[in-house]
N, C-alpha and C positions, 0 to 999 in steps of 0.2 A: 222528241215527240213524235205521235205519229198523230194520222188525220186519215180514217177510214171514208172514202165519199164513194156516193149513192148519189147519180143518175135517177131526180126520180118526177114524176110528173105530177107526183102533192104527198104530202107529210104531215105530218100534225104527232103533240106526244101531248100525253094526259096523264095530270097527277094528280090522284082520289078520286076520280070517273070524274078530270073539269079538264078540256083541252083549254091547256096550256100557250102554245104557239102550233102553227098552222103555215106550214107551202104549196103554192102551187107547181107548178113547174122551177125546175132549178138541181141543188146539192143538201142533202144531211147529211151532217159532216160529223161524222161520231171521234170527240178529241178525247186524247190518253197524255196524260203529261208525266212526261222521268222527270227522279227528281234529276238534276243542274240543268232542268230545260230553263231559256230565257228566254228575253223580248225580242233576240234573233229567232228562234228557229219560232217562235211566232208568230214574224213579218215573214219567214223564208216560208209559213205552211199556206199564212193566208191569203200571200201574192201568188205559188203558187195552184193553191183553190180554185181562185175567184177565173187564174187567167187558163188555167190547164183546158185543152180545146178536145171535150168528151158529149161535142155538142153535134149533131149534126143539118152536112151545111142542104142544100136544094140535091146537093150529090147524091144523097148519103153518106158523107166524108164525115168524120168525131175530124171537125174545122171550125168551131162553133170553141167558145168559153162563153161561162155564166156569163163574162161583160156580155156576151154578143149578146146575150138572147136575151135577153135584162131578166132574167132568172133572178129567185129566192135559195138565200140557203136557214137551213136549221141546223143546230149546234146543241148537241148532245156531248155533255162530259161524259167517259167512257174510259172508267180507269183499267178497268179488266183486258181492251188490248196491250198495256203489259207486263198482261196474264209472262211470266215462261214457265211450258210445260215441260221442256227435256226430262223431268225426273220427278219417274212416283205419276201418279193419276189426277194428283188439287196441283192447283197454278200456284203458283207462287208470283208476290203483286212486291216481291222488293225493289222493284225498281222505280211500280208509281212513288210520286210527286206525291210530298204531306199531303191533308184537302185542304187547308189550307192555303196552302200554295198549290194544289192543285185546282180551285176559286180561283185565284185571282189569278193565271195564268188565261185558263178562261172567260176569265170575263177581257184580257189584255182581248184575245183570239174577236169576241165576238167585237167590243168597241176597234179593232185594226180592219175584221171583217165593213161593216160602217164605216169606216172611214173612206172604203169604193165606193159609199153610193147606193148597195145596194139596203133590200128588205133583208134582215137577220132577223130571226124567231130562236127560243133555244128552250131547252130544260131547261129543271131548277137544279140546280149538283145539291145533290146526298140524297134526293130522292128519290122513291121506287116509280121511278115513269116508261109509262107503255107509251112507244110510238109505234107507229105507226105509217109505213115506208110503204109508197106505189114504188121500186126500184123499174124506170123504165131500160128495155134495154134483155137481160140485166147490164147495164157497166155499176163496179165495182173498181175500184182502186184506192192498193195502200200508199198514204208518202211515210217518209217519217224523214226527221228531220236528220236523220242522224249520217241517211248512206244519199243527203242530196247534196247536189254538187251548189257549194257557197260562192262560188263565183260569176 
C-alpha cells in the first residue's frame, strides 16, 4: 500500500460538479492499494499518517502531527500510485489490487482513520474526481507499507 500525503490548508473533491468532500487544515491522503495488501498495511499506514510530525510548532519546526493540530483527513483512492514506469512510455498497473478488493481496503483505511477521532472526508471510488489541493509548504510525503519498519 502506498499513501502520498500532502499537508494542506484546505482541500476538496468533486464528482460531476458536486463537492462530495472537503476539509480545512489537515492532510490529503492519496491511497494506492497493491495486490496482497492486508489490514496490517492499512493499520500501519493510518497510524503513520495521523502521527507523522509534519506540522509546524510555535518555533516553525516540523514537530506536530495531524492529531496534535486537530486536523482533518481527505482520503482519495489513487490506483495510479501503483504505476510501473520502468519500461516504455505507458505505465503498467499489474501491481494494483483489483477494484473490489481495493475499494474494501480504502473503506478500511477510512474506518481506521475515523477511529482516531479525526474528521475524515472521502472521494468516490471508481469515479472521475476533481481534487482541489492547497498544499501547505509545500509538504508532500510518500509512505509505502512495504518499506516501513514494522517493529
